N, C-alpha and C positions, 0 to 999 in steps of 0.2 A: 732786637730785644724781645724775647718772648715773655717770660714772667719772672717773678722775684726769686724763684727757685734757680733760675739759670743766671740771674744777674750778676751774683757775686759767688765765688768759689768759697769754701770753708777757709781757705788760706787768705783770700782777700778779706773776709770778714774779720780774722784775727789781726790783719795788718791795720784795719779800720779802728778796731777796739784798741790796739796798741797806740795809734795816733791820738785817739780820745784821751787815753791815760797819760801820754807824753804832753798833750796840749794843756790838760788841767794839772800837771805838776807844778806850774808856776803862776797859777790863778785860782782865785775862788769860783770863777765862773764854771758853768756845767754845760757840756755839750752833749748832744744826743743825736742819733741817726734813726729815722724811721723810713721803712721802705714798705710799700704795699703795691699791689698790681695796679688797680685802676681807681681813679677818682672822677666823679662826675662834676666835681666843683672846680673852680679856678685854684691853681697850686697854692696861692698865698692864703686863700680862705680855708683850704683843707688843712694846711699847715698850722693855721692858727687854732683849728679844732684839735688837731693832735697834740699841740703844744699844751693845751688846757687838760686833754685827757690824760696825758702823761704826767701831769702835775708840774710841769715845768715853770708855771707861774707862781709857784708856792716857795721858790728859794728865798732865802733871807735877803740877799742883796738884788733880787729880781735880775739876775744876770745868766740867764739860761740861753743857749743857742740851739736852734733845731735845723738840721738838715734833713728836708723832707724829699723823698723820691717816690713817685707813682710811676712804676717801670712800664706798664703796657701803655699807660696814658702819656708816657713821655713827659711827665710832668716833674719839675723840680723847683724847690723854694728853700731860701734860708731866712730864718727869722730870729730875732733876738727879742728878749724881754725889754721892758720899759727902762731898766737901769742901764742896760747896754745902749739901747737907741739914744738915750740922753747924752751918752758919753762919746761914742764914735762919730766920725765925719758922716755926712749924710749919704755919701755914696759907697760907704764901705760895704755893705752887703751886695750891692750891684757888682762891685769890682771883684769880690769873693765869687759871686755867682759865676761871673764871666770866666774866671780861672777854672772853676768846677766844670762849667759847660764845655770849655774848650777840650777838655779830656773826654768828656762823655761823647763828643762828636767823633772821636777817634776810637770809640768803644773802649775807652780806658777808664772804667768805672771807678775801680779801687783807686787809682792814682788821683783822680779828681776829687774824691771825697777826701783822701788822706792829705792833699795839699790844701784843701778848703779848710779842713779841720785844724790843721797846724796854723794856717793863716789866722784863722779866728783865735786860736790860742795865744798867738803873739800879741794880738791887739788886746784881748781879754787882760793879758799879763799887764799891759800898760795901764789899764784903767782899774783892775781888780786883781792887785797882786796877792800872791797867796800869803796867808798869815798862819802862824803856828797853830791857831786854834780852828782852822778851816777843816770841815769834814766833807767828804763826798756825799753831796745831798741826793744825787740821782744816779741810777746805775749806768755803767759805761757801756752796757750791751746795746745791740741794735735792736730796735723794736720793729714789730711787724704788724701790718693791719690786714 
């Protein structure tokens, strides 16, 4: 992996954004992906900072999920807001992280993120089903640092 410019192709990014939209169709949960080159901090700590900067802690049901990737640092983390963490089983994020990292080890970055996003969406659907008055509180785009 060199840097974030080479990490995903434009087609890969579209597939990831499509996965976010698909995952959010059946839930009020909000999923974001953030990619940056380097972090000097532990991945979870940096992901928590990004979570806050992106306003993900301001959703009504506190049900945002962030997939954080530090490309050159080879850093990865998934975090959920407090509403989700109270609902899902304790090892859910670790299991999802393992799925994503399994693909990453094979240089299949798009596949890893798409599978992780769809898995998170399935779980969110169980605990935060879509309601007619739901609105998309956060953009579905990939943010960059």
